[in-house]
C-alpha positions in Angstrom: 44.4 12.9 15.3 44.7 9.1 15.6 42.8 6.9 13.1 40.8 5.3 15.9 39.9 6.6 19.3 37.7 5.8 22.3 36.3 8.8 24.2 33.3 9.9 26.3 31.1 9.7 23.2 32.0 6.2 22.2 34.3 4.3 19.8 35.2 6.2 16.6 36.6 4.1 13.7 37.5 5.3 10.1 36.1 3.7 7.0 38.2 1.9 4.4 38.8 5.0 2.2 40.1 7.0 5.1 42.4 4.2 6.1 43.7 3.9 2.5 44.3 7.7 2.4 46.1 7.5 5.6 48.5 4.8 4.4 49.0 6.8 1.1 50.0 9.8 3.1 52.5 7.9 5.2 54.1 6.3 2.3 54.5 9.6 0.5 56.1 11.0 3.6 58.7 8.2 3.4 59.3 8.0 -0.4 58.2 11.4 -1.6 55.2 13.1 -3.0 55.8 11.8 -6.5 55.2 8.2 -5.4 52.7 6.6 -7.7 50.0 4.7 -5.7 47.1 4.2 -8.2 45.4 0.7 -8.1 47.3 -0.4 -11.3 50.7 -0.1 -9.5 52.3 -2.6 -7.2 52.8 -0.1 -4.4 49.1 0.9 -4.7 48.0 -2.8 -4.4 50.3 -3.3 -1.4 48.8 -0.2 0.2 45.3 -1.6 -0.4 46.2 -4.9 1.2 47.5 -3.1 4.3 44.3 -0.9 4.4 42.0 -4.0 4.2 43.9 -5.7 7.0 43.6 -2.6 9.2 39.9 -2.2 8.4 39.2 -5.8 9.3 41.0 -5.3 12.6 38.9 -2.1 13.3 35.7 -4.0 12.4 36.7 -6.7 14.9 37.3 -4.0 17.5 33.9 -2.5 16.9 32.2 -6.0 17.2 34.0 -6.5 20.6 33.0 -3.0 21.7 29.3 -3.5 20.7 29.2 -6.9 22.4 29.3 -5.2 25.8 25.8 -3.7 25.4 22.5 -5.6 25.0 21.3 -3.0 22.5 24.1 -3.8 20.1 25.4 -7.3 20.9 24.6 -10.1 18.5 24.3 -13.9 18.8 26.3 -15.5 21.5 27.5 -12.2 22.9 23.8 -11.1 23.3 23.0 -14.3 25.0 25.8 -13.7 27.5 24.8 -10.1 28.1 21.1 -10.8 28.9 22.3 -13.3 31.5 23.0 -10.3 33.7 19.2 -9.9 33.8 18.6 -13.5 34.6 17.4 -14.2 31.0 18.2 -17.0 28.6 17.5 -17.0 24.9 14.4 -19.0 24.3 15.0 -22.3 22.4 12.9 -23.4 19.5 9.6 -25.0 20.5 7.7 -27.7 18.6 4.3 -27.3 16.8 1.6 -29.5 18.1 -1.7 -30.8 16.6 -4.6 -32.8 17.9 -5.2 -35.9 15.7 -8.2 -38.2 15.4 -6.9 -41.7 14.9 -9.4 -44.5 13.7 -8.6 -48.2 14.0 -9.4 -51.5 15.5 -10.4 -51.6 19.1 -7.4 -52.3 21.4 -4.8 -51.4 18.8 -1.7 -49.8 20.5 -0.1 -47.0 18.7 3.5 -46.6 19.9 6.1 -44.5 18.1 3.5 -43.8 15.5 4.1 -41.1 13.0 1.7 -39.3 10.6 2.5 -37.0 7.7 0.9 -33.8 6.4 0.3 -32.7 2.8 3.9 -31.2 2.6 5.5 -34.5 3.8 6.4 -33.2 7.3 6.3 -35.8 10.1 4.2 -35.5 13.2 5.0 -37.8 16.2 2.0 -39.2 18.0 1.9 -39.7 21.8 1.2 -43.4 22.8 -2.4 -44.2 22.6 -4.7 -47.3 22.5 -7.8 -47.3 20.3 -10.8 -47.4 22.7 -14.1 -49.2 22.2 -15.5 -46.3 20.1 -12.9 -47.1 17.4 -11.4 -43.7 17.4 -9.3 -41.5 19.7 -7.9 -38.0 20.0 -4.2 -37.8 20.5 -1.7 -35.0 20.6 1.2 -35.1 18.2 4.2 -32.8 17.8 6.2 -31.9 14.7 9.4 -33.8 14.2 11.2 -30.5 13.5 11.2 -27.4 15.8 9.9 -24.1 14.7 6.6 -22.6 13.4 5.1 -25.4 11.3 1.6 -24.8 10.1 -1.0 -27.5 9.2 -4.6 -26.5 8.4 -7.5 -28.7 9.5 -7.4 -32.0 7.6 -3.9 -31.6 6.3 -2.3 -34.3 8.6 -4.0 -37.3 6.9 -1.3 -39.7 6.0 0.0 -42.7 8.0 3.8 -42.7 7.8 4.4 -45.8 10.0 1.9 -48.5 9.0 0.6 -50.3 12.1 -1.7 -53.3 12.0 -5.2 -52.1 13.1 -4.5 -48.4 12.4 -6.8 -47.3 9.6 -6.7 -43.5 9.2 -5.7 -40.2 10.8 -6.8 -36.6 10.4 -6.5 -33.3 12.3 -10.0 -31.8 13.1 -8.4 -28.4 13.9 -5.3 -26.5 12.7 -1.9 -27.2 14.3 -0.7 -24.8 17.0 2.6 -23.4 15.6 5.7 -23.5 17.6 8.4 -20.9 17.6 11.9 -20.7 16.1 14.9 -19.9 18.2 14.4 -16.5 19.7 15.9 -13.8 17.4 18.3 -11.1 18.5 15.6 -8.4 18.1 13.1 -10.3 20.2 15.6 -11.0 22.9 16.6 -7.3 23.0 12.9 -6.4 23.5 12.5 -8.9 26.3 15.6 -7.7 28.0 14.3 -4.2 27.9 11.1 -5.4 29.5 12.9 -7.4 32.1 14.5 -4.2 33.5 11.0 -3.3 34.4 10.7 -6.1 36.9 11.7 -3.9 39.8 9.7 -1.3 38.0 8.4 2.2 38.4 4.8 0.9 37.8 3.1 -2.4 38.6 2.0 -2.9 35.0 5.5 -2.7 33.7 6.6 -5.3 36.2 3.7 -7.6 35.2 4.6 -7.2 31.5 8.3 -7.9 32.2 7.5 -11.1 34.1 5.0 -12.4 31.6 7.5 -11.8 28.8 9.8 -14.1 30.5 7.3 -17.0 30.6 8.5 -19.8 28.2 6.8 -19.7 24.9 5.5 -16.1 25.1 6.0 -14.5 21.7 4.2 -11.2 21.9 2.2 -9.3 24.5 0.5 -6.0 25.2 -1.0 -4.7 28.4 -3.7 -2.2 29.2 -4.7 -0.5 32.4 -7.9 1.2 33.4 -7.5 3.1 36.6 -10.8 4.9 36.3 -14.2 4.0 37.9 -15.9 3.2 34.6 -15.2 0.9 31.6 -12.9 2.5 29.0 -13.2 2.5 25.3 -12.0 -1.1 25.0 -14.6 -2.3 27.5 -12.0 -2.9 30.2 -13.7 -2.5 33.6 -12.6 0.1 36.0 -9.6 -0.6 38.3 -8.6 -3.5 36.0 -5.7 -4.6 33.8 -6.0 -6.5 30.5 -3.1 -8.5 29.0 -3.2 -9.8 25.5 -0.6 -12.6 25.3 0.5 -14.7 22.3 2.1 -18.0 23.2 3.0 -19.6 26.5 0.9 -21.8 28.8 -2.3 -20.3 30.3 -1.6 -21.5 33.9 2.0 -20.2 33.9 0.9 -16.8 32.6 -1.9 -16.6 35.1 0.4 -17.5 38.0 2.8 -14.8 37.1 0.0 -12.2 36.9 -1.5 -13.3 40.2 1.9 -13.0 41.9 2.6 -9.5 40.7 -0.7 -7.6 40.4 -1.7 -5.4 43.2 -4.5 -6.6 45.7 -7.9 -5.6 44.5 -6.8 -5.1 40.9 -9.1 -7.0 38.6 -8.1 -8.8 35.3 -10.1 -8.7 32.1 -10.1 -11.2 29.3 -11.8 -14.1 27.6 -9.4 -16.8 28.8 -10.0 -17.5 32.5 -7.6 -19.5 34.7 -8.1 -20.4 38.4 -4.9 -20.1 40.4 -4.2 -20.7 44.1 -2.0 -18.8 46.4 0.4 -20.3 48.9 -2.5 -20.7 51.3 -4.7 -22.5 48.8 -7.1 -19.6 48.2 -8.4 -19.6 44.6 -8.4 -16.6 42.4 -9.5 -16.2 38.7 -7.1 -14.6 36.4 -8.4 -13.5 32.9 -6.3 -12.8 29.8 -6.8 -12.4 26.1 -5.4 -14.5 23.4 -4.9 -12.3 20.3 -7.2 -12.9 17.4 -5.8 -12.6 13.9 -7.1 -10.0 11.6 -6.2 -11.0 8.0 -5.2 -8.1 5.9 -5.5 -8.0 2.1 -3.8 -5.6 -0.1 -3.1 -4.4 -3.7 0.1 -2.8 -4.9 -0.1 -0.8 -8.1 3.2 -0.1 -9.8 4.3 1.2 -13.2 7.3 -0.8 -14.6 10.2 1.2 -15.9 13.2 0.2 -17.8 14.9 -2.8 -16.3 11.9 -4.0 -14.3 11.9 -7.7 -13.4 9.1 -9.9 -12.1 11.2 -10.9 -9.1 11.2 -7.2 -8.1 7.4 -7.2 -7.9 7.5 -10.4 -5.8 10.0 -8.8 -3.5 7.7 -5.8 -3.0 4.8 -8.2 -2.2 6.9 -10.0 0.3 8.1 -6.8 1.9 4.5 -5.7 2.6 3.6 -9.1 4.1 6.7 -8.9 6.4 5.9 -5.3 7.5 2.3 -6.3 8.4 3.3 -9.4 10.2 5.9 -7.4 12.2 3.2 -5.2 13.8 2.6 -5.6 17.4 -0.7 -6.6 19.1 -3.3 -3.9 18.8 -1.2 -1.8 16.3 -3.1 -0.3 13.4 -2.0 -1.0 9.8 -0.9 2.5 8.6 -0.9 2.9 4.9 2.1 5.3 4.9 4.2 2.7 6.7 3.9 0.3 3.8 5.4 2.5 1.1 9.0 2.4 2.4 9.1 -1.5 2.3 7.9 -1.5 -1.2 10.4 1.2 -2.4 13.2 -0.6 -0.5 12.4 -3.8 -2.5 14.1 -2.1 -5.5 17.3 -3.9 -6.1 19.0 -0.9 -7.8 19.6 2.4 -6.0 21.2 4.0 -9.1 18.3 3.6 -11.5 14.7 3.0 -10.4 12.9 0.1 -12.3 9.4 0.9 -11.1 7.2 3.6 -9.8 4.7 3.1 -6.9 1.4 4.4 -8.0 -0.6 3.4 -5.0 -1.3 0.8 -2.2 -4.7 -0.3 -1.1 -5.4 -2.4 1.9 -8.5 -3.8 3.8 -9.9 -6.7 5.7 -12.2 -7.5 2.7 -10.5 -8.4 -0.6 -13.4 -6.9 -2.4 -13.3 -3.6 -0.6 -9.7 -2.4 -0.7 -9.0 1.3 -0.2 -6.0 3.6 0.3 -6.8 4.0 4.0 -5.5 2.8 7.3 -6.9 -0.4 8.9 -8.0 -0.1 12.5 -7.0 -3.1 14.7 -8.8 -4.0 17.9 -6.8 -3.8 21.1 -6.8 -7.6 21.4 -6.1 -8.5 17.8 -3.0 -8.6 15.6 -2.8 -7.9 11.9 -1.6 -10.8 9.8 -0.9 -11.1 6.0 -0.1 -13.9 3.7 1.7 -13.6 0.3 -1.4 -14.8 -1.6 -3.5 -12.0 -0.1 -1.3 -9.2 -1.5 -1.9 -8.6 -5.1 0.4 -6.8 -7.6 -1.0 -4.8 -10.5 1.2 -3.6 -13.3 -0.1 -0.5 -15.0 1.2 0.8 -18.4 
């Protein structure tokens, strides 16, 4: 049987030890069974070099083979594959914040820049101080990506301008988004195949997922005559969408939902069809449900403080990776904590328990229910680590 083959079940490639064994066998066929090929011999080292080169070539062949499927392609190859579906990888977007600037009446702020507590720069749109002495102006972060700034954090003037006295942000910044990851692009590609879908809701979700800026979404449908458990009226759909512009999302829903199907949500947008007839489209914006937690572990021989920090970070990442409306299941948090162990040969800690909850004073080893229009979030400071003797 050849070392590598491509058949109806896919591409089959050997690992490095199998390649090395194959080369050893061929060399002994040529020079005899008594040929010494251990790693401390010159012939053994030469065989290892050949095996490494063949393994690298096979790895390259596997990458090329995987690049032909959206489910396994990576990076540029994935970007090229999803173009078949009319998709493009979403570029990074900028965080924005509304600033209140105070200054002398008539002062023109052009190319003005403010800074937050972390020293990050926020570029102000041109504005002239009105007769009230203050104005609200939109600013965007100088760097793309998800940049957070709580209320009152953007309070430093980076470009002094005569007549500009102070700046602050009354409300938190709206975070942007980093360049779309391979995992997110694969999920959106899977949704996009539902555009000519088996159901109308799948098509609506696929179209909304393609709206620029949309990060996460979830859709619900109530085809009965009475409101369901979530309060969605009969014969209506409810979409919970994170990111994207309200008007663009509403326009997509209006164009793809069936006639007579209602929409349910707290954010209402009026759209007009090609004939100018108005229609109100309602959607939900997900509310954040902060999750607090406590990890109890027993340190064993070799335990390091960085291991505990890695466990806390793993729990935070697992919670933040949950979709809209997904409950926080306690059993799903144990594997990330265990996998934070740097050593697989010898364990350096034992997990005694994990407790979670929405109230830091009432943590318990139970699941946390998440509303259909909410998303669980966690911060590193909210996950405690307790070491028990």
